C-alpha positions in Angstrom: -32.7 101.0 -4.0 -33.5 98.6 -6.0 -30.0 96.6 -7.9 -27.9 98.5 -5.4 -26.3 95.2 -5.2 -25.5 93.6 -8.1 -22.1 95.6 -8.7 -21.6 94.2 -5.5 -22.3 90.6 -6.7 -20.7 90.8 -9.8 -17.5 91.2 -8.0 -17.9 88.3 -5.7 -18.7 86.2 -9.0 -15.6 87.2 -10.9 -13.1 87.2 -8.0 -10.6 89.1 -9.8 -8.6 90.2 -6.6 -8.5 86.8 -4.6 -6.9 84.8 -7.0 -4.4 87.3 -6.3 -3.4 86.5 -2.6 0.0 88.6 -2.1 -1.7 91.4 -4.1 -4.3 91.4 -1.9 -2.2 90.8 1.3 -0.9 94.2 0.9 -3.7 95.9 -0.2 -5.4 94.9 3.5 -2.4 96.2 5.0 -2.4 99.3 4.0 -6.1 100.0 4.7 -4.9 97.9 8.1 -2.2 100.9 8.6 -4.1 104.2 7.5 -7.4 103.0 10.2 -4.7 102.5 12.5 -3.4 106.1 11.5 -6.1 107.7 11.4 -8.1 106.2 14.6 -6.4 104.9 16.8 -5.0 100.9 17.3 -7.8 99.4 18.8 -10.3 98.2 17.2 -12.5 98.1 20.2 -13.0 101.8 19.3 -12.4 101.9 15.8 -14.6 101.0 13.4 -12.6 101.3 10.5 -9.8 98.9 11.8 -12.5 96.4 13.4 -13.3 96.2 10.1 -9.8 95.9 7.9 -8.7 93.6 10.4 -12.3 91.4 10.0 -11.3 91.2 6.2 -7.6 90.8 6.8 -8.8 87.8 8.6 -11.6 86.2 6.0 -8.7 86.6 3.9 -6.9 84.3 6.3 -3.5 86.9 6.6 -1.3 85.7 8.7 -1.8 87.7 12.6 1.7 88.6 12.4 1.4 90.8 9.3 -2.0 92.1 10.7 0.0 92.8 13.8 2.8 94.5 12.1 0.3 96.3 10.2 -1.5 98.1 13.4 1.9 98.7 15.0 3.3 100.8 11.5 -0.2 102.9 11.6 0.1 103.6 15.1 3.8 104.6 14.7 5.2 101.6 16.7 7.0 100.5 14.2 8.7 102.6 10.9 6.3 102.5 8.0 5.8 104.5 4.8 3.3 106.8 5.2 0.1 106.9 2.7 -2.3 109.5 1.3 -5.6 108.4 0.1 -6.8 109.9 -3.1 -9.2 109.3 -5.8 -10.2 109.1 -9.1 -13.6 109.8 -11.4 -14.5 109.1 -14.9 -15.9 107.2 -17.4 -15.7 103.8 -18.5 -16.7 101.8 -21.9 -20.0 102.8 -22.6 -20.2 105.4 -20.9 -20.2 103.8 -17.1 -19.0 105.8 -13.9 -16.0 104.5 -12.6 -14.7 105.7 -8.7 -11.4 104.6 -8.1 -10.0 104.7 -3.8 -6.7 104.6 -4.0 -3.5 104.4 -0.8 -0.3 106.2 -1.8 2.5 106.8 -1.1 3.4 109.3 -4.2 0.3 111.0 -5.6 2.2 112.3 -8.6 2.9 108.1 -10.0 -0.2 106.7 -9.0 -2.1 109.4 -11.3 -0.3 108.8 -14.2 -0.5 105.2 -13.7 -4.3 105.3 -13.4 -4.6 107.4 -16.3 -2.3 104.9 -18.5 -5.0 103.0 -17.6 -7.8 104.4 -18.4 -6.7 105.7 -21.7 -5.7 101.7 -23.0 -9.0 100.6 -21.8 -11.5 102.4 -23.7 -12.2 104.8 -20.8 -11.7 108.7 -19.6 -10.2 110.5 -16.2 -12.9 113.4 -15.1 -12.7 115.8 -13.3 -13.3 115.6 -8.9 -17.2 115.2 -8.3 -17.9 114.5 -11.9 -19.3 110.6 -10.9 -18.7 110.4 -7.2 -22.4 112.2 -6.5 -23.5 109.0 -8.6 -22.4 106.6 -5.2 -23.6 106.7 -1.8 -21.6 105.9 1.2 -23.5 103.3 2.6 -23.2 99.0 4.7 -23.2 95.9 2.6 -23.9 92.5 4.0 -24.5 89.7 1.5 -25.5 86.7 3.0 -25.5 83.0 0.8 -29.3 81.8 0.6 -29.1 78.8 2.1 -27.2 79.9 5.5 -31.1 81.5 6.3 -34.7 82.7 5.4 -35.9 86.0 4.0 -38.6 85.8 7.3 -35.7 85.2 9.7 -33.2 87.5 8.4 -36.2 90.6 8.3 -36.5 89.5 11.8 -33.2 89.9 13.0 -31.9 92.9 10.8 -34.6 95.9 10.6 -34.8 96.3 14.2 -31.0 96.7 14.3 -31.1 99.8 11.6 -31.0 98.2 8.1 -32.3 100.2 5.5 -33.5 97.6 2.7 -33.1 93.3 2.4 -33.0 92.5 -1.5 -33.6 88.7 -2.6 -30.7 88.2 -5.3 -31.8 84.0 -5.9 -28.5 82.5 -3.9 -27.5 85.6 -2.2 -29.8 88.1 0.1 -27.9 91.9 0.3 -28.2 93.3 3.6 -27.4 97.8 3.3 -27.5 100.1 6.0 -26.1 103.5 6.9 -22.6 103.5 7.9 -23.4 104.6 11.3 -25.7 101.2 11.6 -23.7 98.8 10.0 -22.3 97.1 12.9 -25.2 96.9 15.2 -27.1 94.8 12.4 -23.5 92.6 12.1 -23.3 91.6 15.5 -27.4 90.5 15.2 -26.0 88.2 12.3 -23.7 87.1 14.8 -26.0 86.5 17.7 -28.6 84.4 15.9 -25.1 82.6 14.2 -25.5 83.6 10.4 -22.9 83.5 8.8 -21.9 86.5 5.7 -20.6 85.7 2.6 -19.3 89.4 2.5 -19.9 92.5 5.3 -18.2 96.0 4.5 -18.2 99.8 4.1 -19.2 100.3 0.3 -20.4 103.3 -2.8 -23.5 101.6 -4.4 -24.9 103.2 -6.9 -27.9 105.1 -7.0 -29.2 104.8 -10.2 -27.5 101.7 -12.5 -27.2 101.9 -16.3 -27.5 99.5 -18.7 -25.3 99.1 -21.1 -24.0 96.1 -23.9 -22.8 92.7 -23.6 -19.7 94.3 -25.7 -19.0 97.2 -23.0 -20.2 94.5 -19.9 -17.0 92.9 -21.0 -15.2 96.0 -21.4 -16.0 97.2 -18.1 -14.8 94.3 -16.6 -11.0 94.4 -18.1 -11.1 97.8 -16.9 -11.7 96.8 -13.6 -9.4 94.2 -13.1 -7.1 95.9 -14.7 -7.3 99.0 -12.3 -7.0 96.2 -9.4 -4.3 94.8 -10.8 -2.3 98.6 -9.8 -1.0 98.1 -5.9 -2.3 101.2 -5.1 -5.7 100.9 -6.1 -7.9 100.0 -2.7 -11.8 99.8 -4.5 -13.0 100.1 -8.1 -16.5 101.5 -7.7 -19.4 101.4 -11.2 -23.0 102.4 -11.3 -22.8 99.0 -14.5 -25.9 97.3 -15.1 -25.3 94.2 -16.8 -27.7 91.9 -19.2 -29.3 88.9 -18.1 -27.3 86.8 -20.4 -23.5 87.9 -19.3 -24.5 87.5 -15.6 -25.5 83.3 -17.0 -21.8 83.3 -18.2 -20.3 84.3 -14.6 -22.2 82.1 -13.1 
């Protein structure tokens, strides 16, 4: 799965959401609410909730906010009923775009997503048009300074990791969703800290675009992530090395 982590690495370097703490907290809260509603209020038995709470901690989200979101999701407090929905389309250069949302009004969200796409040289596609290009996987990224490749392989392969890639300044570990938690616990046991750990959608194959199209895709993704209802944006973009160097 060569290049599987490039999109995740690009998003990390750009850090679009990290600079918008209030919006980030809102998005995490929605995920916690839906996770608690669908799988129960106990992170010990609800993997989706456990991951959402972990993201909240990484973002330094106040524990009171986390507790309130869990209570809203599990019925302990009144709150908005969010629904999951997804949109598929094509961005600049013909790259695939998959947008996952949590919304209390699907009609409003649909209109807003269509508007963003049309303004950013992109188009909406029918259900199933691009989703088949992605696979649900666990993805863990570790700074290279935190471990060696040999130590990492010894730690995660037996725990269920299916692929490890050396990205230079970081290692990317890919797992099946059901092996994700085992691998994460194995890293914790060895005191190997992670840069990020998530269940995500990884592109099966990447599509190389030119510099102009790459920057247009970044603008599109940032515009989508500005929308309150958008939780995740995935793409199968591959970018020229010159663009990666710009990102540092």
